[in-house]
Structure formats: C-alpha cells, structure tokens
C-alpha positions, -999 to 999 in steps of 0.1 A, spaced: 127 -34 88 91 -24 104 79 -40 128 41 -38 149 38 -58 182 12 -65 205 -2 -29 192 -41 -16 201 -52 24 186 -88 40 190 -97 70 185 -115 79 218 -137 51 227 -137 33 186 -114 9 185 -91 1 157 -70 -26 165 -69 -48 189 -33 -67 196 -26 -67 160 13 -81 149 27 -74 115 60 -74 105 72 -57 71 111 -70 55 130 -48 35 126 -50 -6 88 -57 -11 58 -38 -25 34 -47 2 -9 -43 -7 -23 -31 26 -60 -36 18 -99 -35 34 -129 -18 41 -135 20 45 -129 31 86 -112 -1 92 -79 17 99 -56 14 64 -45 53 72 -41 53 109 -18 22 104 5 44 78 1 71 102 13 51 132 39 41 110 57 73 107 48 86 136 19 110 132 -1 82 159 10 69 189 -13 32 197 -24 29 230 -9 4 237 19 -21 226 55 -9 199 59 -3 162 95 5 154 111 14 121 144 -3 125 143 -7 158 141 30 167 101 38 183 83 54 158 64 80 177 97 90 191 96 105 154 140 103 161 155 124 127 175 95 119 142 68 117 124 106 98 150 102 73 141 70 65 105 70 66 76 91 36 43 90 36 18 104 12 -13 108 22 -42 105 -1 -52 143 3 -29 167 4 -32 209 3 -8 224 -24 -3 262 -19 -16 279 -52 14 296 -65 44 267 -56 56 245 -81 73 208 -76 102 226 -78 97 245 -50 81 223 -29 105 194 -36 129 216 -27 113 225 9 115 192 16 146 179 4 169 194 31 152 167 59 161 139 29 200 138 26 187 107 2 172 132 -15 183 133 -56 170 164 -79 182 142 -107 158 112 -98 129 143 -92 136 155 -127 135 125 -140 104 110 -125 87 141 -138 98 138 -172 86 103 -171 55 114 -161 52 139 -184 54 167 -159 65 204 -158 86 208 -125 84 248 -127 45 248 -135 26 261 -105 0 237 -97 -30 262 -99 -26 254 -135 -29 216 -131 -49 192 -129 -56 173 -102 -44 143 -114 -12 163 -128 -6 174 -87 -8 141 -77 17 128 -105 40 162 -85 35 143 -55 46 110 -65 77 124 -83 86 147 -50 80 115 -26 100 84 -44 130 114 -53 133 120 -14 152 82 -16 139 72 19 141 29 24 108 35 34 78 43 10 39 49 34 15 54 -6 -18 60 6 -42 57 -27 -13 68 -53 -35 61 -82 -69 86 -71 -66 110 -97 -49 91 -121 -58 83 -162 -49 46 -173 -15 60 -190 -7 73 -159 -12 44 -136 13 23 -162 38 50 -160 30 44 -118 39 8 -118 69 10 -141 86 34 -116 77 13 -81 87 -18 -99 120 -2 -105 121 14 -72 110 -18 -57 145 -38 -77 163 -12 -52 158 -26 -21 135 0 -11 102 -13 13 63 2 -2 34 2 12 0 8 -10 -30 14 12 -58 12 -17 -90 4 -25 -81 5 -68 -67 -26 -58 -65 -32 -99 -42 -4 -103 -14 -28 -86 -28 -64 -87 5 -72 -102 24 -50 -83 24 -61 -44 35 -85 -28 29 -95 0 -7 -87 4 -19 -77 43 -59 -76 45 -71 -59 78 -109 -59 89 -120 -39 119 -101 -49 153 -81 -71 130 -52 -92 106 -70 -108 87 -45 -121 60 -10 -113 60 9 -138 34 27 -138 0 13 -148 -33 31 -178 -35 22 -192 -2 -18 -172 -9 -21 -196 -47 -8 -230 -25 -35 -224 -5 -68 -212 -27 -77 -221 -65 -86 -199 -89 -108 -211 -107 -119 -196 -141 -149 -203 -171 -164 -228 -149 -197 -233 -131 -207 -220 -96 -198 -241 -67 -211 -243 -35 -177 -255 -18 -166 -217 -30 -148 -194 -9 -159 -172 -29 -178 -170 -64 -184 -147 -93 -201 -146 -127 -180 -135 -156 -183 -132 -191 -168 -169 -198 -186 -186 -168 -178 -187 -133 -147 -175 -114 -142 -194 -80 -123 -192 -48 -115 -229 -37 -89 -242 -10 -66 -256 -31 -63 -296 -21 -47 -305 -53 -15 -285 -57 -24 -268 -87 -11 -234 -99 -38 -206 -99 -42 -166 -112 -44 -145 -83 -76 -123 -82 -66 -99 -53 -106 -81 -62 -118 -121 -57 -94 -128 -31 -103 -99 -7 -141 -111 -10 -132 -150 -6 -113 -132 28 -137 -115 37 -168 -134 38 -150 -166 49 -130 -151 81 -129 -183 103 -118 -208 71 -94 -183 63 -78 -183 95 -80 -223 89 -65 -225 56 -34 -196 69 -22 -203 108 
C-alpha cells in the first residue's frame, strides 16, 4: 500500500501540498485529476522517491519513498509524460537495460505487449512516430512486472485505436492485483477504467472516493433543463446534463468531466457531501 500522511511540499517559495493525506491500497486503477500546476506529477515523483517532502511521510509497503531502497524501487515504476529516447536505440535494447533492476521483468510479457500495441521491438526509435514511441514505453513499463505503476499522461500521442488497446491492457493488469495510478487531463480516455478517483487542488485533496461512493452522493441527470440547484450544468445535444446532490438514492451514470467541474466550483459543498 502507498500511504501519504500529513505531507507538505513546495518548490522554493511556491507551496504545492499542505498537510495532505492519501492512501492507495493495492489492486485498483486510480485516476489522479486536477488543473495544471496543482502537483499531479509532483505527487507521482514523491511516491517513487524522486522528490522529498518538506514535512510528513510517503511510504510504499512501509518503506519511506525518498530513501529509495532497492527493495522499494523494484516494486515501483514511473513513466513520465515525456521521455528522451536515444535515436539509435530500440525498444528491445531500452527494456533490456531496465530489466536487471526489476527481478519481475518478463521478456515474454514485453513481446506480447509490443505485438498487442502493434510496434516492432527491434525498430529504432528515430524511425518511429511519437505515438509508436509512447506505445513502446508503455509496453516496456508494464512488462517490468512491478506492484505499483505510476503513469503520467499515458494516452498523450496515442490515436483512437491505440487508446482502446491501452485500456484493454490496463484492465487485464488490474485483474492481477496491481496498483496503477494514472495522472491525466484526458479523462475521456480512461473514464470507464479509473476507480477510485482523486481530485487535487492547490494545497489540498478535493475528492478521494470510489465511483460507487460518488454516485451515491451525486446524481448525474441527462437530458433535462438547467437546474438552479445543480452543482454543475452543461448543455448537451439532448438537453442539459446536471450534477446534483443525490437525495433519492437513485443510480446514475458517472460523467468524470462534469464531476471534475462540479468539484472545482463547489469545494465546500463537496467536502460536506463526502465528509
């Protein structure tokens, strides 16, 4: 389990987190959402030990992340949004250089993922499109077999078929009990994949809840008129979509973009509902 307790972090005089608490139990795909600059990437770096908190703790299976013990690093992999790749290298050479540090690496899994994502493992990176490079990195990352997978904007650069392949692959990995944290702005790409959902704001965690809890507390009404009591309303082709407090216990279909806007615009009300 990843546990964050009473954590503060800032870049020089710019505060990022103030006394935040989060936990990421194993066996789920977490969606980490927030506006630009709220610290989503920073949080992933803190988890894997690349950034050190000013106060509080971040532990992975009881090990302090910024100590970067080999036992911890073998269990965690972080794929940043942007990775500089050597032009003359290939995906196979790239993952072969990583493999000695991860005893759970599987060459068979790597080749299977490359085939599923339709990328040639021996093709040089300089001959690939950005999307092919991204798929190669995803295959390499997932083939390392770590318990914890941290992905920063993983669908950037992927075309529509590749995004579907990505969702299918992650669903299978989640069934193996892995913990996956996806930081993204492209919520539509992972809308039916992430659960629970964490929404960050400046210095704070605005929401940390499962999809079931969200739909218990909020009702997503489609095709009606704009409502004055709505936490968020959006005009759609079939009428307004309203996000309102769920006072009846009825079930509804979660819309993550609408949820995100409702949370940002009604921070205190959301805090009351999910307290």
